[in-house]
N, C-alpha and C positions, 0 to 999 in steps of 0.2 A: 506708097499706100494711100488710098483715097479715104474719104470720110465714110464711105459706104461699108460699114460693118454690118453684115446681114444677120438677121435673127428671125426666128419664128416664135409666135406666142399665141396661146389659145385665149382670144379676148372674152369668150363666153364665160371663162372661169374667173374673170376679174371682177372685183367689186367696183362700184361706181367711182370711188376715189381713185382706183388704180388706173382708170383710163387716162388720167392726167399724167401719170408716170410714163405710160406707153407712148402717148403723144409726144411728150418731151424727148424721150429716148429716141424716137423715130426721127425727130427733127435734128437731134444732135448726133445721131448715128452711134449711140452707145449700145453696148451689148448687155442686156439684162441678165445674161447667164453668168457673167464673170464679175461684174461690178468692180473691175480693176482698171488701172491706168491703160488707156489705149496706147499700144506699143508703137515703135518705129517713128515716133516724132521727136525723140531726144536729139535734136540737132545742136551744132555748136552755138554757144551763146554769142559768138562773134558775128553770126549771120544777121544781115539787115532785116528789118521788119518789112521792107518794101515800101512801095508808094501807097500806103494806106493812111488816110487822115485820122487823126484822133477824134473820136466821137465827141460832139459838143456837150458841154455841161447840161445836165437835165434838171428840170424842177425837182426839188426835194420833197414837195408836199403831195404830189400825185403818184399813184402806183405806176410802175414801169412794167411794160409787157416783156415777155420772154423774147429773145432774139427771133426775128422772122427768118425765113429761109434765105432771102437775099442778104440779110445781116450776118447770118452764119457763114455764108460763102465768102463774104467780104472781109470779116474780121477775124474769124477763128483760125483759118490756115496760116496767116502771117504770125499769129501768136504761137501756133504749134511749131513753126519753123525756128523759133528761138527758145523752145523748151517747155512751153506751156502745154497743158493737155486737159482733156475732160475727165473728171473722176466722179464715179457714182458714190455718193455717201450713203452707207447703209443706215446710219443714225438718222439722217434727215430725209432719206428716201427721195433724193433728188440729185441732179448733177451740180458739180462745182467746177470752177476754172482754177487749176492748180499749177504750181511750178516749184522747182528747187533751184537754188543758186549756190554755186561754190563760193565760199567765203574764206578769207585769209585767216581769221581767228575770232576769238570771242569778242574782243573790243570792237572789231570791225562789224561783227554781227549786231552788236548793241546800237552802233551808230546807224546802221541800215534799218533796224527795227524802229528807231526814233524817227527817221525819215518816212518810213511807212506810216507811222502814227500821224505825222504831219499831213501826209497825203490824205489819210482817212478823214482827218478833221476838216480839211479844206473841201473835200468832196462830199462830206456828210455821208460817208459810206465806208463801213468797216469790214475788214476781212473776217471770214469765218474762224480762221486760226492762223497763227504764225508760230513756227517752232525753229529751233537751232540745235543740231547735233551733228557730230563728226564733220565739222567744217562745212556743213550745208544747211542753208536756211530754206525752209519750206513754207509755202503760203497757199491758202485756198480762199476763194471768194465766191459769194453768190448773193443774190437778192432775196431776202426773207419774204418781203411783201410784194413779190412780183405777181403779175397777172398772166395766167396761161392764155393761149388762144381759146376761142370758143369751143367747148367740148360737147360733142354729141353724146347724149345719154344712151343707155342700152335700148335696144329695139323695143318699141312699145311705149316709151316714156312720152309724156304729153308736152314737156317743155322744149322750147327751142334751144339750140346750142348756146351756151353761155360761158363767159370766162370765169376762172376760179382764181382766188388769191392763193397762190402756192409758190414755195421757193423755186427759183430757177435762175438761169443765166440771162442777164439783161445788158443793155448798153452801158449801164453803170459799172458792171463788172468788167466789160471790155476796156472801158476808159481807165478804170482803176489799175487793171493789169498792165496796160500800156505805160501809165505813169510810173508804176513800180519798176517795170522793165527798163525804162529810160534812166531812172535814177540809178539802177544797178550798173548799167553799162557806163554811165558818165562818171560814177564815183567809186564803185566797189568791185567791179570785175577784176580778178587777179591778172596782173600783167604776166605775159609769157616770160619764162625764164630764158636768159640768154645762154646759148650753149657755151660750155667752157672749151678753150683751146687746149686740147690734149697733146702733150709732146709726142713726137714720133717714137715708136716702140723700138728699143735697140735690137740689133740683129741677134745678140746673145740670148734674148728671150725668144725670138721667133724661131731660131734654129734649134732650140732646146739645150744649148750648151750649159746654162746655169742649172736648169732643172735636172738634166741627166747627171751632171757632176754631183749635185747634192745626193741623188739616189745612189750613185756608185760609191760615194764616200760612206754612205750609211749602210752599204752592203745590201741594198734592196734591188732585186732584179725586176726588170720591166720588159714588156713586149712592145714591138713597134708594128703598127698596122701598114 
């Protein structure tokens, strides 16, 4: 499945602010009709992220732009291959970068959350939310003070296209997601269970001797196919 999730929308019915949502959805290929997790990208967490360099640390004092088309193509597919996805937040009316991690138990989840907190403090960038339930830790991240690409106002407006400060996914979020993913794989990913060596099944079980004997002694009739 590609990132091209097609949709149609009547732009004339949108308010000026809504043009920001549509532009971002088009760049991220989110579907505004569902606002749900983009399917088919839940790959094995054992999969490598590939040869994608971690984005460099960014200045913390200046607003960060939404991901460009080139950045989307470079950074989002590798994250999707290891279980991350784009999720539309109905509360924030913008996209988030989200994932879920299988966790061995509560204590392990608390240690992982502490490590996520450390990453957040070091990056000066905090996740939108982190939760733990049913042995799965979920996390979502976006940049609240992000800058959109220049937006063309509705036809007839006098102003030139301008960027808006509006929540979105930036290189900060990509870098944060990769650091969290790396921490998970190195410290918290559950080890595969070794298969147990099962003893060879005795012939008295496979030929039905024991089962048939029990039924016959109990006076229970049976049919054979």
